[in-house]
All heavy atoms as a GROMACS GRO file, in nm:
protein
  595
    1MET      N    1  -0.793   0.774  -0.279
    1MET     CA    2  -0.709   0.687  -0.361
    1MET      C    3  -0.593   0.765  -0.423
    1MET      O    4  -0.485   0.712  -0.439
    1MET     CB    5  -0.796   0.620  -0.468
    1MET     CG    6  -0.719   0.527  -0.558
    1MET     SD    7  -0.667   0.377  -0.478
    1MET     CE    8  -0.676   0.262  -0.610
    2GLU      N    9  -0.618   0.892  -0.457
    2GLU     CA   10  -0.513   0.973  -0.519
    2GLU      C   11  -0.392   0.987  -0.428
    2GLU      O   12  -0.278   0.979  -0.472
    2GLU     CB   13  -0.567   1.112  -0.558
    2GLU     CG   14  -0.662   1.108  -0.676
    2GLU     CD   15  -0.599   1.050  -0.802
    2GLU    OE1   16  -0.485   1.085  -0.834
    2GLU    OE2   17  -0.666   0.967  -0.867
    3ALA      N   18  -0.418   1.010  -0.298
    3ALA     CA   19  -0.307   1.024  -0.203
    3ALA      C   20  -0.228   0.894  -0.194
    3ALA      O   21  -0.105   0.896  -0.187
    3ALA     CB   22  -0.360   1.064  -0.066
    4LEU      N   23  -0.297   0.781  -0.195
    4LEU     CA   24  -0.229   0.652  -0.190
    4LEU      C   25  -0.144   0.631  -0.315
    4LEU      O   26  -0.029   0.588  -0.305
    4LEU     CB   27  -0.331   0.538  -0.176
    4LEU     CG   28  -0.272   0.397  -0.180
    4LEU    CD1   29  -0.171   0.376  -0.066
    4LEU    CD2   30  -0.382   0.294  -0.175
    5LEU      N   31  -0.198   0.661  -0.430
    5LEU     CA   32  -0.121   0.647  -0.555
    5LEU      C   33   0.003   0.737  -0.553
    5LEU      O   34   0.109   0.696  -0.600
    5LEU     CB   35  -0.208   0.677  -0.676
    5LEU     CG   36  -0.314   0.571  -0.708
    5LEU    CD1   37  -0.406   0.620  -0.819
    5LEU    CD2   38  -0.250   0.439  -0.745
    6GLU      N   39  -0.009   0.854  -0.494
    6GLU     CA   40   0.106   0.944  -0.483
    6GLU      C   41   0.213   0.884  -0.392
    6GLU      O   42   0.332   0.889  -0.423
    6GLU     CB   43   0.061   1.080  -0.431
    6GLU     CG   44   0.173   1.182  -0.428
    6GLU     CD   45   0.126   1.319  -0.384
    6GLU    OE1   46   0.010   1.354  -0.412
    6GLU    OE2   47   0.206   1.389  -0.321
    7ILE      N   48   0.171   0.826  -0.280
    7ILE     CA   49   0.265   0.760  -0.188
    7ILE      C   50   0.340   0.650  -0.261
    7ILE      O   51   0.462   0.640  -0.253
    7ILE     CB   52   0.189   0.702  -0.066
    7ILE    CG1   53   0.137   0.815   0.023
    7ILE    CG2   54   0.278   0.606   0.013
    7ILE    CD1   55   0.037   0.770   0.129
    8LEU      N   56   0.266   0.566  -0.332
    8LEU     CA   57   0.326   0.453  -0.402
    8LEU      C   58   0.418   0.499  -0.515
    8LEU      O   59   0.529   0.447  -0.533
    8LEU     CB   60   0.217   0.360  -0.456
    8LEU     CG   61   0.130   0.292  -0.350
    8LEU    CD1   62   0.014   0.220  -0.415
    8LEU    CD2   63   0.211   0.198  -0.264
    9THR      N   64   0.373   0.597  -0.590
    9THR     CA   65   0.452   0.648  -0.703
    9THR      C   66   0.581   0.713  -0.656
    9THR      O   67   0.684   0.702  -0.723
    9THR     CB   68   0.368   0.746  -0.787
    9THR    OG1   69   0.252   0.676  -0.834
    9THR    CG2   70   0.445   0.797  -0.907
   10ASN      N   71   0.577   0.777  -0.541
   10ASN     CA   72   0.700   0.836  -0.486
   10ASN      C   73   0.804   0.729  -0.455
   10ASN      O   74   0.923   0.754  -0.466
   10ASN     CB   75   0.669   0.920  -0.362
   10ASN     CG   76   0.604   1.052  -0.395
   10ASN    OD1   77   0.612   1.100  -0.508
   10ASN    ND2   78   0.537   1.110  -0.298
   11LEU      N   79   0.758   0.610  -0.417
   11LEU     CA   80   0.849   0.500  -0.388
   11LEU      C   81   0.907   0.438  -0.516
   11LEU      O   82   1.026   0.408  -0.523
   11LEU     CB   83   0.778   0.390  -0.310
   11LEU     CG   84   0.762   0.409  -0.161
   11LEU    CD1   85   0.680   0.297  -0.102
   11LEU    CD2   86   0.897   0.417  -0.092
   12HIS      N   87   0.819   0.415  -0.613
   12HIS     CA   88   0.859   0.349  -0.738
   12HIS      C   89   0.790   0.416  -0.857
   12HIS      O   90   0.687   0.369  -0.905
   12HIS     CB   91   0.822   0.200  -0.734
   12HIS     CG   92   0.901   0.121  -0.638
   12HIS    ND1   93   1.029   0.080  -0.664
   12HIS    CD2   94   0.872   0.076  -0.513
   12HIS    CE1   95   1.076   0.012  -0.560
   12HIS    NE2   96   0.982   0.010  -0.467
   13PRO      N   97   0.848   0.525  -0.906
   13PRO     CA   98   0.783   0.599  -1.016
   13PRO      C   99   0.770   0.519  -1.146
   13PRO      O  100   0.688   0.551  -1.230
   13PRO     CB  101   0.873   0.720  -1.036
   13PRO     CG  102   0.989   0.705  -0.948
   13PRO     CD  103   0.968   0.588  -0.859
   14GLU      N  104   0.847   0.413  -1.159
   14GLU     CA  105   0.844   0.334  -1.282
   14GLU      C  106   0.729   0.234  -1.289
   14GLU      O  107   0.706   0.172  -1.392
   14GLU     CB  108   0.978   0.258  -1.297
   14GLU     CG  109   0.997   0.140  -1.203
   14GLU     CD  110   1.034   0.175  -1.058
   14GLU    OE1  111   1.046   0.294  -1.022
   14GLU    OE2  112   1.051   0.080  -0.979
   15VAL      N  113   0.654   0.220  -1.180
   15VAL     CA  114   0.548   0.119  -1.173
   15VAL      C  115   0.412   0.184  -1.198
   15VAL      O  116   0.383   0.291  -1.147
   15VAL     CB  117   0.548   0.051  -1.034
   15VAL    CG1  118   0.434  -0.049  -1.022
   15VAL    CG2  119   0.682  -0.017  -1.008
   16ASP      N  120   0.328   0.114  -1.275
   16ASP     CA  121   0.190   0.158  -1.296
   16ASP      C  122   0.104   0.096  -1.186
   16ASP      O  123   0.055  -0.016  -1.199
   16ASP     CB  124   0.140   0.116  -1.435
   16ASP     CG  125  -0.003   0.162  -1.461
   16ASP    OD1  126  -0.062   0.231  -1.374
   16ASP    OD2  127  -0.056   0.128  -1.567
   17PHE      N  128   0.088   0.169  -1.079
   17PHE     CA  129   0.015   0.116  -0.963
   17PHE      C  130  -0.134   0.105  -0.987
   17PHE      O  131  -0.203   0.037  -0.913
   17PHE     CB  132   0.043   0.204  -0.840
   17PHE     CG  133   0.181   0.185  -0.785
   17PHE    CD1  134   0.281   0.277  -0.812
   17PHE    CD2  135   0.213   0.074  -0.709
   17PHE    CE1  136   0.409   0.260  -0.763
   17PHE    CE2  137   0.341   0.055  -0.659
   17PHE     CZ  138   0.439   0.149  -0.687
   18GLU      N  139  -0.184   0.169  -1.090
   18GLU     CA  140  -0.328   0.159  -1.118
   18GLU      C  141  -0.365   0.025  -1.180
   18GLU      O  142  -0.479  -0.017  -1.170
   18GLU     CB  143  -0.371   0.274  -1.208
   18GLU     CG  144  -0.361   0.408  -1.137
   18GLU     CD  145  -0.424   0.522  -1.215
   18GLU    OE1  146  -0.536   0.502  -1.265
   18GLU    OE2  147  -0.360   0.627  -1.224
   19THR      N  148  -0.268  -0.043  -1.240
   19THR     CA  149  -0.299  -0.171  -1.305
   19THR      C  150  -0.226  -0.291  -1.244
   19THR      O  151  -0.270  -0.404  -1.260
   19THR     CB  152  -0.266  -0.166  -1.455
   19THR    OG1  153  -0.127  -0.138  -1.471
   19THR    CG2  154  -0.349  -0.059  -1.526
   20CYS      N  155  -0.116  -0.268  -1.176
   20CYS     CA  156  -0.036  -0.379  -1.124
   20CYS      C  157  -0.108  -0.445  -1.006
   20CYS      O  158  -0.153  -0.379  -0.913
   20CYS     CB  159   0.102  -0.330  -1.081
   20CYS     SG  160   0.210  -0.466  -1.034
   21THR      N  161  -0.116  -0.579  -1.011
   21THR     CA  162  -0.182  -0.655  -0.904
   21THR      C  163  -0.090  -0.759  -0.841
   21THR      O  164  -0.135  -0.850  -0.772
   21THR     CB  165  -0.308  -0.725  -0.957
   21THR    OG1  166  -0.270  -0.812  -1.064
   21THR    CG2  167  -0.412  -0.624  -1.005
   22THR      N  168   0.040  -0.747  -0.868
   22THR     CA  169   0.136  -0.845  -0.815
   22THR      C  170   0.257  -0.774  -0.753
   22THR      O  171   0.370  -0.817  -0.770
   22THR     CB  172   0.184  -0.939  -0.928
   22THR    OG1  173   0.237  -0.859  -1.035
   22THR    CG2  174   0.072  -1.026  -0.979
   23LEU      N  175   0.231  -0.670  -0.679
   23LEU     CA  176   0.340  -0.590  -0.623
   23LEU      C  177   0.431  -0.670  -0.530
   23LEU      O  178   0.553  -0.658  -0.538
   23LEU     CB  179   0.282  -0.470  -0.547
   23LEU     CG  180   0.206  -0.368  -0.630
   23LEU    CD1  181   0.138  -0.266  -0.540
   23LEU    CD2  182   0.300  -0.301  -0.729
   24VAL      N  183   0.373  -0.752  -0.446
   24VAL     CA  184   0.452  -0.833  -0.353
   24VAL      C  185   0.501  -0.959  -0.423
   24VAL      O  186   0.619  -0.995  -0.415
   24VAL     CB  187   0.371  -0.869  -0.227
   24VAL    CG1  188   0.448  -0.964  -0.136
   24VAL    CG2  189   0.333  -0.742  -0.150
   25GLU      N  190   0.411  -1.026  -0.494
   25GLU     CA  191   0.445  -1.152  -0.561
   25GLU      C  192   0.563  -1.137  -0.657
   25GLU      O  193   0.648  -1.225  -0.666
   25GLU     CB  194   0.324  -1.205  -0.639
   25GLU     CG  195   0.212  -1.255  -0.551
   25GLU     CD  196   0.086  -1.285  -0.630
   25GLU    OE1  197   0.090  -1.289  -0.754
   25GLU    OE2  198  -0.018  -1.305  -0.566
   26ASP      N  199   0.568  -1.024  -0.729
   26ASP     CA  200   0.675  -1.002  -0.826
   26ASP      C  201   0.791  -0.922  -0.768
   26ASP      O  202   0.878  -0.875  -0.842
   26ASP     CB  203   0.620  -0.930  -0.950
   26ASP     CG  204   0.532  -1.020  -1.034
   26ASP    OD1  205   0.538  -1.143  -1.016
   26ASP    OD2  206   0.458  -0.967  -1.119
   27HIS      N  207   0.791  -0.905  -0.635
   27HIS     CA  208   0.900  -0.837  -0.565
   27HIS      C  209   0.921  -0.694  -0.614
   27HIS      O  210   1.034  -0.644  -0.615
   27HIS     CB  211   1.030  -0.917  -0.574
   27HIS     CG  212   1.014  -1.058  -0.531
   27HIS    ND1  213   1.001  -1.094  -0.399
   27HIS    CD2  214   1.006  -1.174  -0.602
   27HIS    CE1  215   0.987  -1.225  -0.390
   27HIS    NE2  216   0.989  -1.276  -0.511
   28ILE      N  217   0.812  -0.629  -0.654
   28ILE     CA  218   0.819  -0.488  -0.694
   28ILE      C  219   0.835  -0.402  -0.569
   28ILE      O  220   0.912  -0.307  -0.568
   28ILE     CB  221   0.694  -0.448  -0.775
   28ILE    CG1  222   0.692  -0.528  -0.906
   28ILE    CG2  223   0.690  -0.298  -0.800
   28ILE    CD1  224   0.562  -0.522  -0.981
   29ILE      N  225   0.762  -0.438  -0.463
   29ILE     CA  226   0.784  -0.373  -0.335
   29ILE      C  227   0.837  -0.478  -0.238
   29ILE      O  228   0.801  -0.596  -0.245
   29ILE     CB  229   0.657  -0.306  -0.279
   29ILE    CG1  230   0.543  -0.405  -0.258
   29ILE    CG2  231   0.612  -0.192  -0.370
   29ILE    CD1  232   0.423  -0.347  -0.185
   30ASP      N  233   0.926  -0.434  -0.149
   30ASP     CA  234   0.984  -0.526  -0.052
   30ASP      C  235   0.942  -0.484   0.089
   30ASP      O  236   0.862  -0.392   0.107
   30ASP     CB  237   1.137  -0.530  -0.067
   30ASP     CG  238   1.202  -0.394  -0.046
   30ASP    OD1  239   1.141  -0.305   0.017
   30ASP    OD2  240   1.316  -0.378  -0.093
   31SER      N  241   0.997  -0.551   0.188
   31SER     CA  242   0.957  -0.525   0.326
   31SER      C  243   0.988  -0.382   0.369
   31SER      O  244   0.911  -0.321   0.444
   31SER     CB  245   1.023  -0.625   0.421
   31SER     OG  246   1.164  -0.618   0.409
   32PHE      N  247   1.097  -0.325   0.320
   32PHE     CA  248   1.129  -0.187   0.354
   32PHE      C  249   1.026  -0.092   0.294
   32PHE      O  250   0.986   0.006   0.358
   32PHE     CB  251   1.270  -0.150   0.307
   32PHE     CG  252   1.377  -0.227   0.378
   32PHE    CD1  253   1.449  -0.324   0.311
   32PHE    CD2  254   1.404  -0.204   0.512
   32PHE    CE1  255   1.547  -0.396   0.376
   32PHE    CE2  256   1.503  -0.275   0.579
   32PHE     CZ  257   1.575  -0.372   0.511
   33ASP      N  258   0.984  -0.120   0.172
   33ASP     CA  259   0.879  -0.040   0.108
   33ASP      C  260   0.749  -0.049   0.188
   33ASP      O  261   0.679   0.051   0.206
   33ASP     CB  262   0.853  -0.086  -0.036
   33ASP     CG  263   0.969  -0.059  -0.129
   33ASP    OD1  264   1.041   0.040  -0.108
   33ASP    OD2  265   0.985  -0.137  -0.226
   34ILE      N  266   0.717  -0.169   0.233
   34ILE     CA  267   0.592  -0.189   0.308
   34ILE      C  268   0.594  -0.109   0.438
   34ILE      O  269   0.494  -0.045   0.473
   34ILE     CB  270   0.566  -0.340   0.332
   34ILE    CG1  271   0.531  -0.406   0.199
   34ILE    CG2  272   0.455  -0.361   0.436
   34ILE    CD1  273   0.518  -0.557   0.203
   35VAL      N  274   0.708  -0.108   0.506
   35VAL     CA  275   0.719  -0.028   0.629
   35VAL      C  276   0.698   0.120   0.598
   35VAL      O  277   0.626   0.191   0.669
   35VAL     CB  278   0.856  -0.052   0.696
   35VAL    CG1  279   0.881   0.048   0.808
   35VAL    CG2  280   0.865  -0.194   0.748
   36THR      N  281   0.757   0.166   0.489
   36THR     CA  282   0.741   0.306   0.447
   36THR      C  283   0.596   0.336   0.412
   36THR      O  284   0.540   0.438   0.454
   36THR     CB  285   0.832   0.337   0.326
   36THR    OG1  286   0.967   0.311   0.362
   36THR    CG2  287   0.817   0.481   0.281
   37ILE      N  288   0.533   0.246   0.338
   37ILE     CA  289   0.393   0.263   0.298
   37ILE      C  290   0.303   0.270   0.422
   37ILE      O  291   0.215   0.356   0.432
   37ILE     CB  292   0.348   0.149   0.204
   37ILE    CG1  293   0.420   0.161   0.069
   37ILE    CG2  294   0.196   0.148   0.186
   37ILE    CD1  295   0.410   0.036  -0.017
   38ILE      N  296   0.326   0.182   0.518
   38ILE     CA  297   0.246   0.181   0.641
   38ILE      C  298   0.260   0.314   0.714
   38ILE      O  299   0.161   0.371   0.760
   38ILE     CB  300   0.287   0.062   0.730
   38ILE    CG1  301   0.240  -0.069   0.665
   38ILE    CG2  302   0.229   0.076   0.871
   38ILE    CD1  303   0.296  -0.194   0.730
   39ALA      N  304   0.382   0.365   0.724
   39ALA     CA  305   0.405   0.492   0.793
   39ALA      C  306   0.335   0.607   0.720
   39ALA      O  307   0.273   0.694   0.783
   39ALA     CB  308   0.555   0.519   0.805
   40GLU      N  309   0.345   0.607   0.587
   40GLU     CA  310   0.282   0.713   0.508
   40GLU      C  311   0.130   0.706   0.517
   40GLU      O  312   0.063   0.810   0.523
   40GLU     CB  313   0.326   0.703   0.362
   40GLU     CG  314   0.474   0.728   0.340
   40GLU     CD  315   0.509   0.876   0.343
   40GLU    OE1  316   0.421   0.960   0.320
   40GLU    OE2  317   0.626   0.905   0.370
   41ILE      N  318   0.074   0.586   0.517
   41ILE     CA  319  -0.071   0.568   0.531
   41ILE      C  320  -0.116   0.619   0.667
   41ILE      O  321  -0.217   0.688   0.679
   41ILE     CB  322  -0.112   0.421   0.509
   41ILE    CG1  323  -0.102   0.387   0.360
   41ILE    CG2  324  -0.253   0.394   0.563
   41ILE    CD1  325  -0.122   0.241   0.328
   42ASN      N  326  -0.040   0.586   0.770
   42ASN     CA  327  -0.072   0.632   0.904
   42ASN      C  328  -0.078   0.783   0.908
   42ASN      O  329  -0.171   0.842   0.962
   42ASN     CB  330   0.031   0.578   1.004
   42ASN     CG  331  -0.003   0.609   1.147
   42ASN    OD1  332  -0.058   0.714   1.177
   42ASN    ND2  333   0.032   0.520   1.236
   43GLU      N  334   0.020   0.848   0.845
   43GLU     CA  335   0.025   0.994   0.844
   43GLU      C  336  -0.086   1.055   0.758
   43GLU      O  337  -0.152   1.150   0.799
   43GLU     CB  338   0.162   1.038   0.792
   43GLU     CG  339   0.185   1.187   0.803
   43GLU     CD  340   0.326   1.224   0.762
   43GLU    OE1  341   0.421   1.159   0.811
   43GLU    OE2  342   0.339   1.316   0.681
   44GLU      N  343  -0.105   1.001   0.639
   44GLU     CA  344  -0.201   1.058   0.544
   44GLU      C  345  -0.347   1.031   0.582
   44GLU      O  346  -0.432   1.118   0.573
   44GLU     CB  347  -0.173   1.003   0.404
   44GLU     CG  348  -0.267   1.054   0.297
   44GLU     CD  349  -0.251   1.202   0.265
   44GLU    OE1  350  -0.138   1.253   0.272
   44GLU    OE2  351  -0.352   1.266   0.234
   45TYR      N  352  -0.375   0.907   0.623
   45TYR     CA  353  -0.514   0.865   0.648
   45TYR      C  354  -0.548   0.852   0.796
   45TYR      O  355  -0.661   0.822   0.830
   45TYR     CB  356  -0.542   0.732   0.579
   45TYR     CG  357  -0.540   0.740   0.428
   45TYR    CD1  358  -0.425   0.709   0.356
   45TYR    CD2  359  -0.654   0.778   0.357
   45TYR    CE1  360  -0.423   0.715   0.217
   45TYR    CE2  361  -0.653   0.785   0.219
   45TYR     CZ  362  -0.537   0.754   0.150
   45TYR     OH  363  -0.536   0.760   0.012
   46ASP      N  364  -0.448   0.870   0.883
   46ASP     CA  365  -0.468   0.852   1.027
   46ASP      C  366  -0.525   0.714   1.058
   46ASP      O  367  -0.620   0.699   1.134
   46ASP     CB  368  -0.557   0.963   1.084
   46ASP     CG  369  -0.546   0.973   1.235
   46ASP    OD1  370  -0.439   0.939   1.290
   46ASP    OD2  371  -0.645   1.012   1.299
   47VAL      N  372  -0.466   0.613   0.994
   47VAL     CA  373  -0.508   0.474   1.009
   47VAL      C  374  -0.386   0.393   1.052
   47VAL      O  375  -0.279   0.405   0.995
   47VAL     CB  376  -0.562   0.418   0.875
   47VAL    CG1  377  -0.579   0.269   0.881
   47VAL    CG2  378  -0.693   0.485   0.839
   48VAL      N  379  -0.406   0.311   1.154
   48VAL     CA  380  -0.300   0.221   1.199
   48VAL      C  381  -0.328   0.083   1.140
   48VAL      O  382  -0.437   0.028   1.159
   48VAL     CB  383  -0.294   0.214   1.353
   48VAL    CG1  384  -0.191   0.112   1.399
   48VAL    CG2  385  -0.264   0.351   1.410
   49ILE      N  386  -0.231   0.029   1.069
   49ILE     CA  387  -0.247  -0.104   1.011
   49ILE      C  388  -0.193  -0.206   1.111
   49ILE      O  389  -0.073  -0.209   1.139
   49ILE     CB  390  -0.173  -0.115   0.876
   49ILE    CG1  391  -0.234  -0.016   0.776
   49ILE    CG2  392  -0.182  -0.258   0.822
   49ILE    CD1  393  -0.165  -0.013   0.641
   50PRO      N  394  -0.281  -0.290   1.167
   50PRO     CA  395  -0.236  -0.389   1.265
   50PRO      C  396  -0.150  -0.498   1.200
   50PRO      O  397  -0.162  -0.524   1.079
   50PRO     CB  398  -0.366  -0.447   1.321
   50PRO     CG  399  -0.473  -0.409   1.227
   50PRO     CD  400  -0.425  -0.294   1.144
   51ALA      N  401  -0.066  -0.560   1.279
   51ALA     CA  402   0.028  -0.661   1.229
   51ALA      C  403  -0.042  -0.771   1.152
   51ALA      O  404   0.009  -0.817   1.049
   51ALA     CB  405   0.109  -0.719   1.344
   52GLU      N  406  -0.159  -0.813   1.197
   52GLU     CA  407  -0.229  -0.924   1.130
   52GLU      C  408  -0.279  -0.887   0.991
   52GLU      O  409  -0.314  -0.974   0.912
   52GLU     CB  410  -0.343  -0.979   1.217
   52GLU     CG  411  -0.454  -0.882   1.245
   52GLU     CD  412  -0.436  -0.802   1.374
   52GLU    OE1  413  -0.326  -0.805   1.433
   52GLU    OE2  414  -0.532  -0.735   1.414
   53GLU      N  415  -0.282  -0.758   0.959
   53GLU     CA  416  -0.325  -0.714   0.826
   53GLU      C  417  -0.207  -0.696   0.730
   53GLU      O  418  -0.226  -0.666   0.613
   53GLU     CB  419  -0.403  -0.582   0.836
   53GLU     CG  420  -0.535  -0.594   0.909
   53GLU     CD  421  -0.643  -0.668   0.831
   53GLU    OE1  422  -0.620  -0.706   0.714
   53GLU    OE2  423  -0.752  -0.689   0.888
   54ILE      N  424  -0.086  -0.714   0.780
   54ILE     CA  425   0.033  -0.698   0.695
   54ILE      C  426   0.060  -0.833   0.628
   54ILE      O  427   0.146  -0.912   0.670
   54ILE     CB  428   0.154  -0.648   0.776
   54ILE    CG1  429   0.119  -0.517   0.845
   54ILE    CG2  430   0.275  -0.630   0.684
   54ILE    CD1  431   0.222  -0.468   0.944
   55ILE      N  432  -0.020  -0.860   0.526
   55ILE     CA  433  -0.011  -0.984   0.450
   55ILE      C  434  -0.003  -0.948   0.302
   55ILE      O  435  -0.050  -0.841   0.261
   55ILE     CB  436  -0.132  -1.076   0.479
   55ILE    CG1  437  -0.264  -1.004   0.451
   55ILE    CG2  438  -0.128  -1.129   0.622
   55ILE    CD1  439  -0.388  -1.092   0.462
   56PRO      N  440   0.058  -1.034   0.221
   56PRO     CA  441   0.074  -1.002   0.078
   56PRO      C  442  -0.054  -0.962   0.008
   56PRO      O  443  -0.054  -0.871  -0.075
   56PRO     CB  444   0.132  -1.130   0.019
   56PRO     CG  445   0.203  -1.195   0.133
   56PRO     CD  446   0.121  -1.161   0.255
   57GLU      N  447  -0.165  -1.026   0.041
   57GLU     CA  448  -0.291  -0.996  -0.026
   57GLU      C  449  -0.332  -0.850  -0.011
   57GLU      O  450  -0.394  -0.793  -0.101
   57GLU     CB  451  -0.404  -1.086   0.028
   57GLU     CG  452  -0.388  -1.232  -0.005
   57GLU     CD  453  -0.291  -1.305   0.088
   57GLU    OE1  454  -0.254  -1.252   0.196
   57GLU    OE2  455  -0.250  -1.416   0.053
   58ASN      N  456  -0.297  -0.790   0.100
   58ASN     CA  457  -0.334  -0.650   0.124
   58ASN      C  458  -0.239  -0.551   0.058
   58ASN      O  459  -0.268  -0.432   0.052
   58ASN     CB  460  -0.342  -0.621   0.274
   58ASN     CG  461  -0.464  -0.682   0.338
   58ASN    OD1  462  -0.565  -0.704   0.271
   58ASN    ND2  463  -0.456  -0.712   0.464
   59PHE      N  464  -0.125  -0.600   0.009
   59PHE     CA  465  -0.023  -0.511  -0.048
   59PHE      C  466   0.010  -0.542  -0.194
   59PHE      O  467   0.100  -0.483  -0.251
   59PHE     CB  468   0.105  -0.516   0.037
   59PHE     CG  469   0.089  -0.448   0.170
   59PHE    CD1  470   0.034  -0.516   0.277
   59PHE    CD2  471   0.127  -0.316   0.188
   59PHE    CE1  472   0.018  -0.453   0.400
   59PHE    CE2  473   0.111  -0.253   0.309
   59PHE     CZ  474   0.056  -0.322   0.416
   60ASN      N  475  -0.063  -0.635  -0.255
   60ASN     CA  476  -0.035  -0.674  -0.394
   60ASN      C  477  -0.080  -0.571  -0.496
   60ASN      O  478  -0.034  -0.572  -0.610
   60ASN     CB  479  -0.097  -0.810  -0.426
   60ASN     CG  480   0.006  -0.920  -0.429
   60ASN    OD1  481   0.124  -0.896  -0.453
   60ASN    ND2  482  -0.038  -1.041  -0.406
   61SER      N  483  -0.171  -0.483  -0.458
   61SER     CA  484  -0.218  -0.381  -0.552
   61SER      C  485  -0.260  -0.256  -0.475
   61SER      O  486  -0.290  -0.263  -0.355
   61SER     CB  487  -0.336  -0.432  -0.634
   61SER     OG  488  -0.451  -0.446  -0.552
   62ALA      N  489  -0.263  -0.145  -0.544
   62ALA     CA  490  -0.311  -0.021  -0.483
   62ALA      C  491  -0.457  -0.036  -0.441
   62ALA      O  492  -0.497   0.012  -0.335
   62ALA     CB  493  -0.294   0.095  -0.580
   63GLU      N  494  -0.534  -0.106  -0.522
   63GLU     CA  495  -0.676  -0.126  -0.491
   63GLU      C  496  -0.694  -0.206  -0.362
   63GLU      O  497  -0.775  -0.170  -0.276
   63GLU     CB  498  -0.747  -0.197  -0.607
   63GLU     CG  499  -0.895  -0.214  -0.583
   63GLU     CD  500  -0.966  -0.282  -0.699
   63GLU    OE1  501  -0.903  -0.308  -0.803
   63GLU    OE2  502  -1.086  -0.309  -0.685
   64ALA      N  503  -0.617  -0.313  -0.346
   64ALA     CA  504  -0.626  -0.394  -0.224
   64ALA      C  505  -0.584  -0.311  -0.103
   64ALA      O  506  -0.646  -0.318   0.003
   64ALA     CB  507  -0.538  -0.518  -0.237
   65LEU      N  508  -0.482  -0.232  -0.120
   65LEU     CA  509  -0.434  -0.148  -0.011
   65LEU      C  510  -0.537  -0.041   0.025
   65LEU      O  511  -0.564  -0.015   0.142
   65LEU     CB  512  -0.301  -0.083  -0.052
   65LEU     CG  513  -0.214  -0.022   0.055
   65LEU    CD1  514  -0.197  -0.114   0.174
   65LEU    CD2  515  -0.078   0.012  -0.003
   66TYR      N  516  -0.598   0.016  -0.076
   66TYR     CA  517  -0.701   0.118  -0.052
   66TYR      C  518  -0.823   0.056   0.017
   66TYR      O  519  -0.881   0.115   0.108
   66TYR     CB  520  -0.742   0.187  -0.182
   66TYR     CG  521  -0.825   0.309  -0.158
   66TYR    CD1  522  -0.772   0.420  -0.094
   66TYR    CD2  523  -0.957   0.313  -0.200
   66TYR    CE1  524  -0.850   0.533  -0.071
   66TYR    CE2  525  -1.035   0.426  -0.177
   66TYR     CZ  526  -0.981   0.535  -0.113
   66TYR     OH  527  -1.058   0.646  -0.091
   67ASN      N  528  -0.861  -0.065  -0.023
   67ASN     CA  529  -0.972  -0.134   0.043
   67ASN      C  530  -0.940  -0.162   0.189
   67ASN      O  531  -1.028  -0.152   0.275
   67ASN     CB  532  -1.006  -0.264  -0.031
   67ASN     CG  533  -1.075  -0.238  -0.163
   67ASN    OD1  534  -1.138  -0.134  -0.182
   67ASN    ND2  535  -1.062  -0.331  -0.256
   68LEU      N  536  -0.814  -0.194   0.218
   68LEU     CA  537  -0.771  -0.214   0.356
   68LEU      C  538  -0.788  -0.083   0.435
   68LEU      O  539  -0.840  -0.083   0.546
   68LEU     CB  540  -0.626  -0.261   0.360
   68LEU     CG  541  -0.560  -0.267   0.499
   68LEU    CD1  542  -0.630  -0.370   0.587
   68LEU    CD2  543  -0.412  -0.298   0.486
   69ILE      N  544  -0.744   0.026   0.377
   69ILE     CA  545  -0.757   0.157   0.443
   69ILE      C  546  -0.904   0.187   0.472
   69ILE      O  547  -0.939   0.227   0.584
   69ILE     CB  548  -0.695   0.268   0.357
   69ILE    CG1  549  -0.544   0.252   0.347
   69ILE    CG2  550  -0.732   0.407   0.411
   69ILE    CD1  551  -0.478   0.336   0.239
   70LEU      N  552  -0.990   0.166   0.376
   70LEU     CA  553  -1.133   0.192   0.394
   70LEU      C  554  -1.191   0.104   0.505
   70LEU      O  555  -1.271   0.151   0.587
   70LEU     CB  556  -1.210   0.169   0.264
   70LEU     CG  557  -1.180   0.267   0.151
   70LEU    CD1  558  -1.258   0.228   0.026
   70LEU    CD2  559  -1.211   0.410   0.192
   71ARG      N  560  -1.151  -0.022   0.508
   71ARG     CA  561  -1.198  -0.114   0.613
   71ARG      C  562  -1.154  -0.065   0.751
   71ARG      O  563  -1.230  -0.070   0.847
   71ARG     CB  564  -1.140  -0.254   0.588
   71ARG     CG  565  -1.240  -0.358   0.560
   71ARG     CD  566  -1.193  -0.500   0.547
   71ARG     NE  567  -1.058  -0.535   0.584
   71ARG     CZ  568  -0.960  -0.563   0.498
   71ARG    NH1  569  -0.981  -0.556   0.369
   71ARG    NH2  570  -0.841  -0.599   0.541
   72LEU      N  571  -1.030  -0.020   0.761
   72LEU     CA  572  -0.978   0.022   0.890
   72LEU      C  573  -1.033   0.158   0.933
   72LEU      O  574  -1.035   0.187   1.052
   72LEU     CB  575  -0.824   0.028   0.884
   72LEU     CG  576  -0.756  -0.108   0.867
   72LEU    CD1  577  -0.607  -0.089   0.846
   72LEU    CD2  578  -0.782  -0.200   0.986
   73GLU      N  579  -1.078   0.238   0.839
   73GLU     CA  580  -1.136   0.368   0.874
   73GLU      C  581  -1.273   0.352   0.938
   73GLU      O  582  -1.315   0.439   1.014
   73GLU     CB  583  -1.149   0.457   0.749
   73GLU     CG  584  -1.019   0.518   0.706
   73GLU     CD  585  -1.036   0.609   0.584
   73GLU    OE1  586  -1.123   0.584   0.499
   73GLU    OE2  587  -0.958   0.705   0.574
   74ASP      N  588  -1.341   0.243   0.911
   74ASP     CA  589  -1.477   0.223   0.964
   74ASP      C  590  -1.481   0.190   1.109
   74ASP      O  591  -1.413   0.160   1.185
   74ASP     CB  592  -1.550   0.112   0.888
   74ASP     CG  593  -1.593   0.160   0.750
   74ASP    OD1  594  -1.601   0.283   0.728
   74ASP    OD2  595  -1.619   0.074   0.665
   0.00000   0.00000   0.00000
């Protein structure tokens, strides 16, 4: 989770990713950010996020994103 928080914080240092649960809904991250996040996750966790998993629910919070990573690692 620490590596994920670092990825997110590098994109938007002003956001508290540990508590925010509306990253997509409140337009805190946009499609360009999501592409960057996906690439960084692929590099850091060696996980490929399939197109069908690129939905707002999986990107609204660091916790949701981390749960997605854990699911895909299995």
